[in-house]
N, C-alpha and C positions, 0 to 999 in steps of 0.2 A: 577502605578506612574503617567501615563497620566491623569487618572481619578482624582486623587488627586490634581494634579497641575491645572487642568482645574477648579475644584471646588474652589480651593483657589483663583485663578484669578478672578473668577466670584464675589467671596465674597469681594475681595479687590477693585473690580470696582464699588462697591456699590449696587449691585443687591439685592433685598429681597430674603429672604429664599425661599419663594414660587415659584419665578422665577427661582432661582437655581435649585430647585428640579424638575421643569418642564423641564429645559434644560437637566439635568443629566438623566432623565427618557427618553427623546427623544433620547439622545445619545445612551443609553443602547439598546433601541428598534432598532435604526438603525444598530448597530453593530451586534445585533442578526439576523436581516434581512439579512445583508451582509454575515455573517457566514453560513446561511442557503441557500442562493442563490449561493454561490460559491461552486463548485464541486457537483452540483446537478445531475450529470450523475451517472446512475446506472453502476455497474460493467460490465453488458452486453453492455451498451452503449459505455463504454470506450474500451472494447475489439474489438467491431466493428469498432470504430474510428481507433484503431491501425491497423486493417487488411486493412481498406480503404486508409491508408496512405503509403502503401508499395511503391508506385511509385513517391512519393513527398519526396525529401530529408528533407527539412526544417520541413515539417509537421510531418514526421516520428520521427524526433528528439523530437519534442514537445510531441507527443503521447506516445513515450517510457517513458518519464519523467512522464507523466500522469498516465501511466500504473503502474509504480513503486509507485506512490502516492496512487493509487487505492489499491495496495497490501498492504499498510499500512506503507510504508517508508516515511520518511521526505525527499522528492526528489525535487531538484531544477535543472533548466536548466543552463548550463555554456556556452558551445560553444566557437568559436574563434580559432585562430591559436595556436597550441601547448596546447590545452585544451581538455578534454573529452567533449562529448555533455551534459552530466548531471552527477549528484552526488546523490546517495540515501543513506540515514543513517537509520539504525535500532536502534531505541532508546529502548532497552530492559532493564528491571531491572536486577540486579544481581541475581544469583542462590542462593540456600540455603547456600552455602559456601562463599557467598559475592564475588564470582567470576564474573567479568564483562562478560556480554553476547552480548554487543553492538558490531556492525560491519557496515562497510559501503562498497559500490559498486560504481565503476565508470561505467558510461553508455555510450555506443557508438551505434549509429544507422547508418545502411548502407542500403539505399534504392535500389530498383531495378535499378535505374538510376546510381548507383555506380558500378554496375556490368559490365563486358566486354559485349559490344553490348547490354547493358540493360538486361542482363541475370543474371548469378550467380556471387556472390561477390568472387573474387579471394583471395588467402591467401595474396598476396601483398596488396590488397585493404583493407583487414581486418586490416593489420597492427599490428600484434601481439606484435612486439617489442615496438611499440607506445603505445599500450594498457597497457603493463606492466609498461612502464615508467610513464603514467598518474596515474596509480594505485599506484605506489611507491611514486610519488612525493606528492599525496594527502594523503599518509599514509592510504590507504584503504586495506582491507583484500582481496577483490574480484574485478574483472572486468568482464563485460559482454558485448558482441557484439551481436546486433540483426539485422537480415537481412532476406529477403524473401527466399533466398536460397545461399548456399556455394558452391564452386567448390571442393567438398569433396564427395567421395563415401563411404557410410557406410561399415565398416568392413575392409577398406584398409588403409594403412599407408600413407595418403596424406601428402602434405606440411603443411596443416592446423593442422593435427593431430601431426605431428612431432614438430612443433614450440611450440604448446600449452603444449605438454608433456614435451619438454625440459624446458620450463618455470616452470612448476610444480616441475620438479625434482631439479631445481636450488634453488627455494625458499624453498622447503622442506628440503634441506640440511642445511638451516639457522635456522631450527626449527620453522619456521613460516607456517601459513596455507593460504598463499596468493595464488590466483587461477585466471585463465581466463576461462570463459565459452562462448561458441558459441551456440546461439539458434535461431531457426526459428521464424519469426513473428507470425505465426499461432499458435505455441506452447505457446508463451508467452501470446498471446490473450486468449487462452484456460484457462491458469493458472489465468489470471485476472478474467475470467468469473467463474471459479470454486471457487475462494478465499472465497466468502461469504457463499456459500452453503455447502462447505466442511469445513469451519471454520479454515482456514489456518492461523496460527500466523507467526510472523517474524522468530521465532526460527525454525519452521518446514521448512520454505521456504529457509532457509540457507543450507539445505541439498542439494538444486539444485546446489549451487556454490561449495560445497564441493565434491559431488559425481559426478558431471557431467561436462565434458570438450566439448564433441562434440555434434552436433545437434541431432544425433540419440539417445544419452544418455539422453538428455533433453526430447525428445519425450517420450521415455519409462518412464521416471520419472513422467511426467504429466499424461501419460496413467494410471499409477498406482494410482495417486491421484484421477483420474476420475472414476476409477473402485472401489475405496473405498466405503463401505457402512457406512454412518454416520447417527446416530439416530437423529430423528428430535428434536430439542431442544424444551423446554417448552415456546415457544414464548409468548403465551397469558399470562402465570403466571408472566413472567418477566416483560412484558410491564405493566400489571395491578399493579405490585409491584412498578414500577417506577412512575405510575400514582398516587398511594396512597401516596407515599412519597412526590410527588410534590404538592399534595392537601394540605399538611401542610403549615403553614405560614412560608415561608423561603425566604432567599435572595440569594441563590445559587443553582446551579443544584445538582442533586443526585450523590454522590460519589460511586465508585464501592464497597468499603468496606462496606458502609451503605447498598447498595443494596443487597450485599452478605448476610449480617446479617438478612436483611428482609426476604430473601428467605429461609434462615435457619429456620426461625420460621414459615413458611407457613405450611399449612396442605393439603396434606403431605408435609414434609420438602423437600427443593431442596438444595443440597450441591454442592459447588464448591470448588475444592481444593486450589484455589487462586483467588485473585481479578483479576489477569492478564487473567485467563480463561474467566471470566465473561466480561472483557473488550473487548477480541476479538470477543466474541459472539455479544456484543452490537454494535461494529464497523461493524461487518458483516450485522447486522439488518440495520444499517445506510446506507450501500451501497445498500441494497435492497429497502430501502424506504427513499431515500434522501429527505430532506425537511420535513419529517414526524418526524423523530427522529434524534438527534444529539449526536454523541458519539466522545468524545476526549480521551486523555490519563488518565485523572483523573475523569472525570464526564460524565454523560449521561442525556438527557433530552427529553421529548416528546414535540413536536410542534403542536400537534393536538390530537384528542381523540384516546384512544386505539383501538377503532373499525377501525379508518382510518388507523392506523399504520399496524394493522394486515392485512387489505385488501390490503395495498400496498406490504407487504411482500409475501402474497400468490400470487399476480399478478406477482411479480418479480421472484418467484420460478417457476411459470408456464412458464414465458418467458424464463427463463434459459433452461428449458427442451426442449422447442420448438426451441430454438436459438443455440442448439449445433452445432458445425461444424463438 
């Protein structure tokens, strides 16, 4: 709409069509440049930024939101009195029965400075009742609190365990799946780092909120993800297919359904059960090669040659292996 209104205004101002075309082309290039430059951090860079923010309250709030954005959520920072630090929304398409799969999560960050004497975050500091209230007021299904460490001993019925368990039991009696999850910074950072190489989608990530309440449960879940053996995708064939589609005279990026159909007719054929699976793979590639490939919820495009994209993905994969915590 903004593009249509701008072009209409330029026309009404008396500019010639050639000048209007020049302005609109320049605008398009500028927006594409901004889109490429924003969020150029790789998943590994984001994970390390989260780890390094553990002692800085404000920075940690920012990096927790950025981490959820890296995981694929539509994440925004909120903050302020009586509000969560952030909100993350998972915009998933309905399942085969047209049942909604969308969900949202309130985000809370507790830095090392929040803990008693700068150490562990106590149950009182974590504020389970406040987390529940924020979650319910924003009509979210889940809430998560991220901290360097909690005053909770694994395997024991600590105050943190009792309060989170009581909350789950209360909301479960209403027939809803609202939850609270406490996770250590290092485990969330590992999850961010693993997301592109393990090709984790938002539906799979929801298991963390549903299955895990305590930090040790989160660690075990992330350990399981890390130990999974995932077959290497046909990156080269997918990237070349995108390149071939872009080579046509077209005015819009490549759609996932179009790309899926192109791969289906490749020799040998490459089949994906849904366009969503292909979308998650392309988003993973975009996280490994930011600025080289751009992947959204509907389209994907290469911003450089296939060779450069493949080189960036290979380098990111090696960096992930070398950077494991």
